[in-house]
C-alpha positions as CSV (number, residue, x, y, z in Angstrom):
1,X,0.0,0.0,0.0
2,X,2.8,2.4,0.9
3,X,4.5,1.6,-2.5
4,X,1.3,2.3,-4.3
5,X,0.9,5.6,-2.5
6,X,4.5,6.5,-3.4
7,X,3.8,5.7,-7.1
8,X,0.7,7.9,-7.0
9,X,2.6,10.8,-5.6
10,X,5.3,10.5,-8.3
11,X,2.6,10.2,-11.0
12,X,0.7,13.2,-9.7
13,X,4.0,15.2,-9.5
14,X,4.8,14.3,-13.1
15,X,1.3,15.3,-14.3
16,X,1.5,18.6,-12.4
17,X,4.8,19.4,-14.0
18,X,3.3,18.9,-17.5
19,X,0.4,21.3,-16.9
20,X,-2.9,21.6,-18.7
21,X,-3.5,25.4,-19.1
22,X,-6.6,27.2,-17.9
23,X,-8.6,29.1,-20.5
24,X,-9.7,32.7,-20.0
25,X,-13.2,31.5,-18.7
26,X,-12.0,28.5,-16.8
27,X,-11.9,30.3,-13.4
28,X,-15.2,32.1,-12.7
29,X,-16.1,34.2,-9.6
30,X,-19.6,34.0,-8.2
31,X,-20.7,36.8,-5.7
32,X,-23.2,36.0,-3.0
33,X,-24.3,38.3,-0.1
34,X,-27.1,38.5,2.4
35,X,-29.3,40.4,-0.2
36,X,-28.8,37.5,-2.6
37,X,-27.8,34.4,-0.7
38,X,-29.1,31.8,-3.2
39,X,-28.5,33.3,-6.6
40,X,-25.0,34.4,-7.5
41,X,-23.8,37.4,-9.4
42,X,-21.0,36.5,-11.8
43,X,-18.0,38.7,-11.6
44,X,-15.4,39.2,-14.3
45,X,-11.8,40.2,-13.3
46,X,-12.3,43.7,-14.7
47,X,-12.8,47.1,-13.0
48,X,-16.2,47.6,-14.8
49,X,-17.6,44.3,-13.7
50,X,-16.6,44.9,-10.0
51,X,-17.8,48.5,-9.9
52,X,-21.2,47.6,-11.4
53,X,-21.7,44.7,-9.1
54,X,-23.1,44.4,-5.5
55,X,-19.6,43.9,-4.1
56,X,-19.2,46.2,-1.1
57,X,-15.9,47.5,0.1
58,X,-17.5,48.0,3.5
59,X,-17.9,44.3,4.1
60,X,-15.2,41.7,4.8
61,X,-14.8,39.1,2.0
62,X,-14.8,35.3,2.1
63,X,-13.4,33.4,-0.9
64,X,-14.3,29.7,-1.2
65,X,-12.3,27.3,-3.4
66,X,-13.8,23.8,-4.1
67,X,-11.9,20.6,-4.6
68,X,-11.2,18.7,-7.8
69,X,-14.2,16.7,-9.1
70,X,-16.6,19.2,-7.7
71,X,-18.4,22.2,-9.0
72,X,-19.2,25.6,-7.4
73,X,-22.7,24.2,-6.7
74,X,-21.3,21.1,-4.9
75,X,-21.5,20.0,-1.3
76,X,-18.7,22.1,0.0
77,X,-20.3,25.4,-1.0
78,X,-23.7,24.1,0.0
79,X,-22.4,23.8,3.5
80,X,-20.1,26.9,3.7
81,X,-21.9,29.6,1.8
82,X,-25.1,29.7,3.9
83,X,-23.1,29.2,7.1
84,X,-20.8,32.2,6.3
85,X,-23.8,34.4,5.4
86,X,-25.6,33.5,8.5
87,X,-22.6,34.2,10.7
88,X,-21.5,37.5,9.2
89,X,-22.5,40.1,6.6
90,X,-19.8,39.4,4.0
91,X,-19.1,39.4,0.3
92,X,-19.0,35.7,-0.4
93,X,-17.0,35.0,-3.6
94,X,-17.2,31.3,-4.7
95,X,-14.5,30.4,-7.1
96,X,-15.6,27.9,-9.8
97,X,-12.5,26.2,-11.4
98,X,-14.4,23.0,-12.2
99,X,-13.4,23.3,-15.9
100,X,-9.8,22.8,-15.0
101,X,-10.3,20.2,-12.2
102,X,-12.6,17.5,-13.2
103,X,-9.9,14.9,-12.4
104,X,-7.5,15.1,-9.5
105,X,-4.4,15.0,-11.7
106,X,-5.8,17.8,-13.8
107,X,-6.6,19.9,-10.8
108,X,-3.1,19.3,-9.4
109,X,-1.6,20.5,-12.6
110,X,-3.8,23.6,-12.7
111,X,-3.5,24.5,-9.0
112,X,-0.8,27.2,-9.4
113,X,-2.7,28.9,-12.3
114,X,-5.9,28.9,-10.4
115,X,-4.2,30.5,-7.4
116,X,-2.7,33.1,-9.6
117,X,-6.1,34.0,-11.1
118,X,-7.5,34.4,-7.7
119,X,-4.6,36.6,-6.6
120,X,-5.0,38.8,-9.7
121,X,-8.7,39.3,-8.7
122,X,-7.6,40.3,-5.2
123,X,-5.0,42.7,-6.6
124,X,-7.6,44.2,-8.9
125,X,-9.8,45.0,-6.0
126,X,-6.9,46.6,-4.1
127,X,-6.2,48.8,-7.1
128,X,-9.7,50.0,-7.9
129,X,-11.2,50.2,-4.4
130,X,-8.2,50.3,-2.0
131,X,-9.6,47.1,-0.6
132,X,-6.7,45.6,1.5
133,X,-5.9,41.9,1.7
134,X,-6.4,41.9,5.5
135,X,-10.2,42.0,4.7
136,X,-10.1,38.5,3.2
137,X,-10.6,35.0,4.5
138,X,-9.8,32.3,1.9
139,X,-11.4,29.0,2.6
140,X,-10.4,26.0,0.5
141,X,-11.1,22.3,0.7
142,X,-8.8,19.5,-0.7
143,X,-6.8,21.0,-3.5
144,X,-8.5,24.3,-2.7
145,X,-6.6,24.4,0.6
146,X,-3.3,24.6,-1.2
147,X,-4.6,26.9,-3.8
148,X,-5.6,29.3,-1.0
149,X,-2.0,29.5,-0.1
150,X,-0.8,29.9,-3.7
151,X,-3.3,32.8,-4.2
152,X,-2.2,34.5,-1.0
153,X,1.5,34.2,-2.0
154,X,0.8,36.1,-5.2
155,X,-1.1,39.0,-3.6
156,X,1.1,42.1,-4.0
157,X,-0.6,44.5,-1.6
158,X,0.1,42.8,1.7
159,X,-0.7,39.7,3.7
160,X,-4.1,38.0,3.5
161,X,-5.9,38.1,6.8
162,X,-6.7,34.4,7.1
163,X,-6.6,31.1,5.3
164,X,-8.8,28.2,6.4
165,X,-7.7,24.9,4.7
166,X,-10.2,22.1,5.1
167,X,-8.6,18.7,4.7
168,X,-6.0,19.9,2.3
169,X,-4.9,17.3,-0.2
170,X,-2.0,14.8,0.3
171,X,-1.1,13.3,-3.1
172,X,1.4,15.4,-5.0
173,X,2.2,17.8,-2.2
174,X,4.8,16.2,0.0
175,X,7.7,17.7,-2.0
176,X,5.7,20.4,-3.8
177,X,7.2,23.9,-3.5
178,X,3.7,25.4,-3.6
179,X,2.4,23.5,-0.5
180,X,0.4,25.4,2.0
181,X,2.4,26.8,4.9
182,X,2.0,29.1,7.9
183,X,3.7,32.0,6.3
184,X,1.0,32.4,3.5
185,X,-1.3,34.6,5.6
186,X,-1.5,36.4,8.9
187,X,-3.4,33.3,10.3
188,X,-3.4,29.9,8.6
189,X,-5.8,27.4,10.2
190,X,-5.9,23.8,9.0
191,X,-8.3,20.9,9.7
192,X,-7.0,17.4,9.0
193,X,-9.9,14.9,8.6
194,X,-8.5,12.2,6.3
195,X,-4.8,12.6,7.2
196,X,-2.5,10.4,5.2
197,X,-5.2,8.9,3.0
198,X,-6.8,11.7,1.0
199,X,-5.8,14.7,3.2
200,X,-2.3,15.9,4.2
201,X,-1.0,14.4,7.4
202,X,1.6,16.6,9.0
203,X,0.9,20.1,10.3
204,X,0.9,22.9,7.7
205,X,-0.4,26.0,9.4
206,X,-0.3,28.2,12.5
207,X,-3.1,26.1,14.0
208,X,-3.6,22.4,12.9
209,X,-6.6,20.5,14.2
210,X,-7.0,16.7,14.2
211,X,-10.6,15.8,15.0
212,X,-11.0,12.2,16.2
213,X,-7.4,11.4,15.4
214,X,-7.5,13.2,12.1
215,X,-8.0,10.3,9.6
216,X,-11.3,8.5,10.1
217,X,-14.2,10.5,11.5
218,X,-16.7,9.3,14.1
219,X,-19.6,7.6,12.5
220,X,-17.9,7.0,9.1
221,X,-16.1,3.8,9.8
222,X,-13.6,3.2,6.9
223,X,-15.6,5.4,4.5
224,X,-13.0,8.0,3.7
225,X,-15.3,10.1,1.6
226,X,-17.7,10.4,4.6
227,X,-14.8,11.6,6.7
228,X,-13.8,14.2,4.1
229,X,-17.4,15.5,3.9
230,X,-17.6,15.8,7.7
231,X,-14.5,18.1,7.6
232,X,-16.5,20.9,6.0
233,X,-19.6,20.0,7.9
234,X,-17.6,20.7,11.1
235,X,-16.4,24.0,9.7
236,X,-19.9,25.1,8.7
237,X,-21.2,24.2,12.2
238,X,-18.4,26.2,13.8
239,X,-19.5,29.3,12.0
240,X,-23.1,29.2,13.3
241,X,-22.4,27.9,16.8
242,X,-23.0,31.3,18.5
243,X,-24.4,30.5,21.9
244,X,-24.1,26.7,21.3
245,X,-21.4,24.1,21.5
246,X,-18.0,24.8,20.0
247,X,-15.2,22.6,18.9
248,X,-13.0,23.2,21.9
249,X,-9.6,21.5,21.4
250,X,-6.9,20.1,23.5
251,X,-3.3,21.1,22.9
252,X,-0.9,18.4,21.7
253,X,2.9,18.2,22.1
254,X,3.3,16.6,18.7
255,X,1.6,15.3,15.5
256,X,2.0,11.8,16.9
257,X,0.0,12.7,20.0
258,X,-2.8,14.2,17.9
259,X,-3.2,11.1,15.7
260,X,-3.0,8.7,18.6
261,X,-5.5,10.9,20.5
262,X,-3.3,11.1,23.6
263,X,-3.1,14.9,23.9
264,X,-3.2,16.3,27.4
265,X,-2.4,20.0,27.1
266,X,-4.4,23.1,27.8
267,X,-8.0,23.4,26.5
268,X,-9.6,26.6,25.2
269,X,-8.5,27.1,21.6
270,X,-11.5,26.6,19.4
271,X,-11.6,25.2,15.8
272,X,-13.3,27.4,13.2
273,X,-15.7,30.2,13.9
274,X,-15.2,33.8,12.9
275,X,-13.2,35.1,15.9
276,X,-9.7,36.6,15.6
277,X,-6.9,34.0,16.2
278,X,-3.9,36.2,15.6
279,X,-1.1,35.0,17.8
280,X,-2.5,31.5,18.4
281,X,-0.6,28.5,17.2
282,X,-0.1,24.8,17.9
283,X,-1.4,21.3,17.2
284,X,-4.8,20.4,18.6
285,X,-7.2,17.5,18.9
286,X,-10.9,17.3,19.6
287,X,-13.7,14.7,19.7
288,X,-17.0,15.0,17.9
289,X,-20.5,13.5,18.2
290,X,-21.8,11.0,15.8
291,X,-24.6,13.3,14.5
292,X,-25.2,17.1,14.5
293,X,-24.5,19.1,16.5
294,X,-21.0,17.6,16.2
295,X,-19.3,19.9,18.6
296,X,-19.0,18.6,22.2
297,X,-17.5,21.8,23.8
């Protein structure tokens, strides 16, 4: 099994090196807000399109980036868009890069280009509206988690405020120079839900959370797709948990403690939510319930 995984990593890296090339309309931006939570407003990366849109420079902005094999209308955004709009009055920009990510190998090859397109859009907003990068939270799942970091690293006007990487992908990233890292934004928060199988195993951010050991989620058994879906279900719940249970985590001394669920450090750091986590760091573990509400804290 380990040999197979190693072969897949090499194959993915080779495919990524070859590249596919994204067309002009292969990355599309969809704007949602509380006035239009269900029907998106397509945005072109031009000053006219932005200025004629409902984008408000007086609101913070959340950018969501889906995984390979999924569309902008898929499960990830079905969970995260309404949760974000319920939690906070934001510009919600959902990136649709499905034309360049129908297969994992294709998405891996196009990840850098996708990140650059997103960065160009952020740079455009900085130029036409003096809208600083500190106003952004970029939330990506799977390949989208790494693309969030790539996008942030190509922003020219300063540091992105926050990246939230939900179960960032494993294959093709162990020796990839574009892998997500803690220096990509002011705060980089990572949730590992299928660590070492679909998702990346070792810590990547300022804060790395390993629910239920980080690989197989409670109630999913060996169904790794179920565990991956629960990763963004946990995140969505964390956004709307005001006054309810939160994902209160226990600090771990190491990655090994997190995956073996033997952490015994301080409690108090919370996964997800919309609160400011500047200055927080570490590796954390928490347990979840079998059914919603998943949080036990």
